[in-house]
SERO-426416 format. One record per atom (N, C-alpha, C): chain; residue in three letters; atom name; x, y negated, z. Coordinates in steps of 0.1 Angstrom, whole numbers, plus 2048, in hexadecimal, padded with zeros to 3 digits. Each point is the difference from the previous one (the first is absolute). Layout:
{vexza "A","ALA","CA",{X,Y,Z}}
...
***
This chain:
{vexza "A","MET","N",{1E6,974,E7B}}
{vexza "A","MET","CA",{809,7F7,7F8}}
{vexza "A","MET","C",{7F8,7FC,7F4}}
{vexza "A","SER","N",{801,7F3,7FD}}
{vexza "A","SER","CA",{7FA,7FA,7F4}}
{vexza "A","SER","C",{80B,7F9,7F8}}
{vexza "A","VAL","N",{800,801,7F3}}
{vexza "A","VAL","CA",{809,7F9,7F7}}
{vexza "A","VAL","C",{7F8,7F8,7F7}}
{vexza "A","THR","N",{804,7F3,7FF}}
{vexza "A","THR","CA",{7F8,7F7,7F8}}
{vexza "A","THR","C",{809,7F8,7F6}}
{vexza "A","ASN","N",{7FD,7FF,7F4}}
{vexza "A","ASN","CA",{807,7F7,7F7}}
{vexza "A","ASN","C",{7FC,7F2,803}}
{vexza "A","ALA","N",{809,7F6,800}}
{vexza "A","ALA","CA",{7FD,7F3,804}}
{vexza "A","ALA","C",{808,7F6,7F7}}
{vexza "A","LEU","N",{7FD,7F3,801}}
{vexza "A","LEU","CA",{807,7F6,7F9}}
{vexza "A","LEU","C",{804,7F6,80B}}
{vexza "A","GLY","N",{80D,7FB,800}}
{vexza "A","GLY","CA",{804,7F7,80A}}
{vexza "A","GLY","C",{80C,7F8,7FC}}
{vexza "A","CYS","N",{804,7F7,808}}
{vexza "A","CYS","CA",{80D,7F8,7FD}}
{vexza "A","CYS","C",{807,7FE,80D}}
{vexza "A","GLY","N",{80D,7FF,7FF}}
{vexza "A","GLY","CA",{808,7FE,80B}}
{vexza "A","GLY","C",{80D,7F9,7FC}}
{vexza "A","GLN","N",{80B,804,805}}
{vexza "A","GLN","CA",{80D,7FA,7FC}}
{vexza "A","GLN","C",{804,802,7F2}}
{vexza "A","GLN","N",{7FA,80A,7F9}}
{vexza "A","GLN","CA",{804,802,7F2}}
{vexza "A","GLN","C",{7FC,7F5,7F7}}
{vexza "A","LYS","N",{7F6,7F8,803}}
{vexza "A","LYS","CA",{7FB,7F4,7F9}}
{vexza "A","LYS","C",{7FA,803,7F2}}
{vexza "A","GLY","N",{7FF,80C,7FC}}
{vexza "A","GLY","CA",{7FA,803,7F3}}
{vexza "A","GLY","C",{80A,7FE,7F5}}
{vexza "A","TYR","N",{7FA,7FF,7F4}}
{vexza "A","TYR","CA",{809,7FF,7F4}}
{vexza "A","TYR","C",{7F7,7F9,7F5}}
{vexza "A","HIS","N",{807,7FD,7F5}}
{vexza "A","HIS","CA",{7F9,7FA,7F4}}
{vexza "A","HIS","C",{7FF,80A,7F5}}
{vexza "A","ALA","N",{7F5,801,7FA}}
{vexza "A","ALA","CA",{7FE,809,7F4}}
{vexza "A","ALA","C",{7FA,7F8,7F5}}
{vexza "A","SER","N",{803,805,7F4}}
{vexza "A","SER","CA",{7FA,7FA,7F4}}
{vexza "A","SER","C",{7F6,809,7FA}}
{vexza "A","TYR","N",{7F4,7FB,7FD}}
{vexza "A","TYR","CA",{7F6,807,7FA}}
{vexza "A","TYR","C",{7FA,7F8,7F4}}
{vexza "A","ARG","N",{802,805,7F4}}
{vexza "A","ARG","CA",{7FC,7F9,7F4}}
{vexza "A","ARG","C",{805,7F2,7FF}}
{vexza "A","GLY","N",{80D,7FE,804}}
{vexza "A","GLY","CA",{806,7F3,7FF}}
{vexza "A","GLY","C",{7FE,7F7,80C}}
{vexza "A","VAL","N",{7F7,804,809}}
{vexza "A","VAL","CA",{7FD,7F7,80C}}
{vexza "A","VAL","C",{807,806,80C}}
{vexza "A","ILE","N",{808,7F7,806}}
{vexza "A","ILE","CA",{808,805,80C}}
{vexza "A","ILE","C",{7F7,7FF,80C}}
{vexza "A","THR","N",{7FF,80A,808}}
{vexza "A","THR","CA",{7F7,801,80B}}
{vexza "A","THR","C",{808,804,80D}}
{vexza "A","GLU","N",{7FD,7F9,80B}}
{vexza "A","GLU","CA",{807,804,80D}}
{vexza "A","GLU","C",{7F8,80B,806}}
{vexza "A","ILE","N",{807,80B,803}}
{vexza "A","ILE","CA",{7F9,80B,807}}
{vexza "A","ILE","C",{806,800,80E}}
{vexza "A","ASN","N",{7F7,7FC,80A}}
{vexza "A","ASN","CA",{804,7FF,80E}}
{vexza "A","ASN","C",{7FA,80A,809}}
{vexza "A","LEU","N",{7F7,808,7FB}}
{vexza "A","LEU","CA",{7FB,80B,807}}
{vexza "A","LEU","C",{805,80D,7FB}}
{vexza "A","LEU","N",{809,806,808}}
{vexza "A","LEU","CA",{807,80D,7FB}}
{vexza "A","LEU","C",{7F9,80C,806}}
{vexza "A","LYS","N",{802,80B,7F9}}
{vexza "A","LYS","CA",{7FA,80D,804}}
{vexza "A","LYS","C",{806,805,80D}}
{vexza "A","LYS","N",{7F8,803,80A}}
{vexza "A","LYS","CA",{805,805,80C}}
{vexza "A","LYS","C",{7F8,80D,804}}
{vexza "A","VAL","N",{805,807,80A}}
{vexza "A","VAL","CA",{7F8,80C,805}}
{vexza "A","VAL","C",{7FF,7FE,80F}}
{vexza "A","ARG","N",{7F4,801,805}}
{vexza "A","ARG","CA",{7FD,7FF,80E}}
{vexza "A","ARG","C",{7FD,80E,805}}
{vexza "A","ILE","N",{806,803,80B}}
{vexza "A","ILE","CA",{7FE,80E,806}}
{vexza "A","ILE","C",{7FC,7FD,80F}}
{vexza "A","GLU","N",{7F5,806,803}}
{vexza "A","GLU","CA",{7FB,7FF,80E}}
{vexza "A","GLU","C",{7FF,80E,806}}
{vexza "A","ILE","N",{807,801,80B}}
{vexza "A","ILE","CA",{801,80D,807}}
{vexza "A","ILE","C",{7FD,7FF,80F}}
{vexza "A","ALA","N",{7F7,808,804}}
{vexza "A","ALA","CA",{7FC,801,80F}}
{vexza "A","ALA","C",{806,80C,806}}
{vexza "A","VAL","N",{809,7FE,80A}}
{vexza "A","VAL","CA",{806,80C,807}}
{vexza "A","VAL","C",{7FF,7FE,80F}}
{vexza "A","ASN","N",{800,80B,807}}
{vexza "A","ASN","CA",{801,800,80E}}
{vexza "A","ASN","C",{80D,7F9,805}}
{vexza "A","GLU","N",{7FF,7FB,80C}}
{vexza "A","GLU","CA",{80C,7F9,805}}
{vexza "A","GLU","C",{80D,807,800}}
{vexza "A","ASP","N",{800,80D,802}}
{vexza "A","ASP","CA",{80C,808,7FF}}
{vexza "A","ASP","C",{807,800,7F2}}
{vexza "A","PHE","N",{7F8,7FD,7F6}}
{vexza "A","PHE","CA",{805,801,7F2}}
{vexza "A","PHE","C",{803,7F3,7FA}}
{vexza "A","VAL","N",{7FE,7F5,807}}
{vexza "A","VAL","CA",{803,7F3,7FB}}
{vexza "A","VAL","C",{80E,7FE,7FB}}
{vexza "A","GLU","N",{80A,803,809}}
{vexza "A","GLU","CA",{80E,7FE,7FD}}
{vexza "A","GLU","C",{804,809,7F5}}
{vexza "A","PRO","N",{7FD,80D,800}}
{vexza "A","PRO","CA",{805,809,7F5}}
{vexza "A","PRO","C",{7F9,7FB,7F3}}
{vexza "A","THR","N",{7F4,7FC,800}}
{vexza "A","THR","CA",{7F9,7FB,7F4}}
{vexza "A","THR","C",{807,7F4,7FA}}
{vexza "A","VAL","N",{803,7F6,809}}
{vexza "A","VAL","CA",{807,7F4,7FC}}
{vexza "A","VAL","C",{80E,803,7FA}}
{vexza "A","ASN","N",{807,809,807}}
{vexza "A","ASN","CA",{80D,804,7FB}}
{vexza "A","ASN","C",{800,807,7F2}}
{vexza "A","ALA","N",{7F6,808,7FE}}
{vexza "A","ALA","CA",{7FE,807,7F3}}
{vexza "A","ALA","C",{7FD,7F6,7F5}}
{vexza "A","ILE","N",{7F7,7F6,803}}
{vexza "A","ILE","CA",{7FD,7F6,7F6}}
{vexza "A","ILE","C",{80C,7F8,7FC}}
{vexza "A","ILE","N",{808,7FB,80A}}
{vexza "A","ILE","CA",{80C,7F9,7FE}}
{vexza "A","ILE","C",{80A,808,7F8}}
{vexza "A","LYS","N",{802,80C,803}}
{vexza "A","LYS","CA",{809,809,7F9}}
{vexza "A","LYS","C",{7FC,801,7F1}}
{vexza "A","GLY","N",{7F3,801,7FD}}
{vexza "A","GLY","CA",{7FB,802,7F3}}
{vexza "A","GLY","C",{7FF,7F3,7F8}}
{vexza "A","ALA","N",{7FE,7F5,806}}
{vexza "A","ALA","CA",{7FD,7F4,7F9}}
{vexza "A","ALA","C",{80C,7F6,7FF}}
{vexza "A","ARG","N",{80A,801,809}}
{vexza "A","ARG","CA",{80A,7F6,800}}
{vexza "A","ARG","C",{80A,802,7F4}}
{vexza "A","ALA","N",{800,7F5,7F8}}
{vexza "A","ALA","CA",{80A,7FF,7F5}}
{vexza "A","ALA","C",{80A,7F5,802}}
{vexza "A","GLY","N",{7FD,7F8,80A}}
{vexza "A","GLY","CA",{809,7F5,803}}
{vexza "A","GLY","C",{7FD,7F3,7F8}}
{vexza "A","ASN","N",{7F5,800,7FA}}
{vexza "A","ASN","CA",{7FC,7F5,7F7}}
{vexza "A","ASN","C",{7F4,7F8,805}}
{vexza "A","ILE","N",{7FF,7F4,7FC}}
{vexza "A","ILE","CA",{7F3,7F8,803}}
{vexza "A","ILE","C",{7F5,808,7FA}}
{vexza "A","GLY","N",{7F5,802,807}}
{vexza "A","GLY","CA",{7F5,807,7FC}}
{vexza "A","GLY","C",{7FF,80F,805}}
{vexza "A","ASP","N",{809,803,809}}
{vexza "A","ASP","CA",{800,80E,806}}
{vexza "A","ASP","C",{7F3,801,808}}
{vexza "A","GLY","N",{7FA,7F6,805}}
{vexza "A","GLY","CA",{7F4,800,807}}
{vexza "A","GLY","C",{801,7FD,80F}}
{vexza "A","LYS","N",{7F5,801,807}}
{vexza "A","LYS","CA",{7FF,7FD,80E}}
{vexza "A","LYS","C",{7F8,80B,807}}
{vexza "A","ILE","N",{802,802,80C}}
{vexza "A","ILE","CA",{7F8,80A,808}}
{vexza "A","ILE","C",{7FA,7F8,80C}}
{vexza "A","PHE","N",{7F3,801,801}}
{vexza "A","PHE","CA",{7F8,7FA,80B}}
{vexza "A","PHE","C",{7FB,80B,809}}
{vexza "A","ILE","N",{803,7FF,80C}}
{vexza "A","ILE","CA",{7FB,80A,80A}}
{vexza "A","ILE","C",{7F5,7FA,808}}
{vexza "A","LEU","N",{7F4,805,7FF}}
{vexza "A","LEU","CA",{7F4,7FB,807}}
{vexza "A","LEU","C",{7FB,80A,80A}}
{vexza "A","ASP","N",{7FA,7FB,80B}}
{vexza "A","ASP","CA",{7F9,809,809}}
{vexza "A","ASP","C",{7F3,804,7FB}}
{vexza "A","LEU","N",{7FC,80D,802}}
{vexza "A","LEU","CA",{7F3,805,7FC}}
{vexza "A","LEU","C",{7F8,802,80D}}
{vexza "A","PRO","N",{7F8,7F6,804}}
{vexza "A","PRO","CA",{7F9,802,80D}}
{vexza "A","PRO","C",{7F6,80C,800}}
{vexza "A","GLU","N",{7FB,804,7F5}}
{vexza "A","GLU","CA",{7F7,80B,800}}
{vexza "A","GLU","C",{7FF,806,7F2}}
{vexza "A","CYS","N",{7FF,80D,7FF}}
{vexza "A","CYS","CA",{7FE,807,7F4}}
{vexza "A","CYS","C",{7F5,80B,802}}
{vexza "A","ILE","N",{7F6,800,7F7}}
{vexza "A","ILE","CA",{7F5,80A,801}}
{vexza "A","ILE","C",{7FF,807,7F2}}
{vexza "A","ARG","N",{801,80E,801}}
{vexza "A","ARG","CA",{7FE,808,7F4}}
{vexza "A","ARG","C",{7F1,802,7FF}}
{vexza "A","ILE","N",{7FA,7FA,7F5}}
{vexza "A","ILE","CA",{7F2,800,7FE}}
{vexza "A","ILE","C",{7FA,80E,7FF}}
{vexza "A","ARG","N",{806,809,7F9}}
{vexza "A","ARG","CA",{7FB,80D,7FE}}
{vexza "A","ARG","C",{7FE,808,80D}}
{vexza "A","THR","N",{80A,7FF,809}}
{vexza "A","THR","CA",{7FF,809,80C}}
{vexza "A","THR","C",{7FD,7F8,80D}}
{vexza "A","GLY","N",{801,7F2,7FF}}
{vexza "A","GLY","CA",{7FE,7F8,80C}}
{vexza "A","GLY","C",{80C,7FF,809}}
{vexza "A","GLU","N",{80B,807,7FC}}
{vexza "A","GLU","CA",{80C,7FF,809}}
{vexza "A","GLU","C",{805,7F2,801}}
{vexza "A","THR","N",{806,7FC,80B}}
{vexza "A","THR","CA",{805,7F3,802}}
{vexza "A","THR","C",{80F,800,805}}
{vexza "A","GLY","N",{806,7F5,7FF}}
{vexza "A","GLY","CA",{80E,7FF,805}}
{vexza "A","GLY","C",{80A,807,7F7}}
{vexza "A","SER","N",{80B,804,807}}
{vexza "A","SER","CA",{80B,806,7F8}}
{vexza "A","SER","C",{7FC,80D,7F9}}
{vexza "A","VAL","N",{7F6,807,805}}
{vexza "A","VAL","CA",{7FC,80C,7FA}}
{vexza "A","VAL","C",{7FA,7FD,7F2}}
{vexza "A","ALA","N",{7F9,7F5,7FF}}
{vexza "A","ALA","CA",{7FA,7FC,7F3}}
{vexza "A","ALA","C",{80A,7FC,7F6}}
{vexza "A","ILE","N",{80C,7FA,805}}
{vexza "A","ILE","CA",{80A,7FC,7F6}}
{vexza "A","ILE","C",{807,80C,7FA}}
{vexza "A","GLY","N",{802,80A,808}}
{vexza "A","GLY","CA",{805,80D,7FA}}
{vexza "A","GLY","C",{80E,803,804}}
***
């Protein structure tokens, strides 16, 4: 799992702020990006847990993208496939 702070824009459209009398449009908002690699058996429970924890019913709740991992290799041990994912 990796968690990254990011900046982005979507339907929120940003906001206007005033700094020293100058009005500035802030259209890149603070976001959090989470990347998780799980074995196929854990995809649905992981997605359900994320939805349960993140859904507030507001714009900006986020999106989940599910991608296929064709291969995974643990560098330290040389393990491959689902064993390397954990």
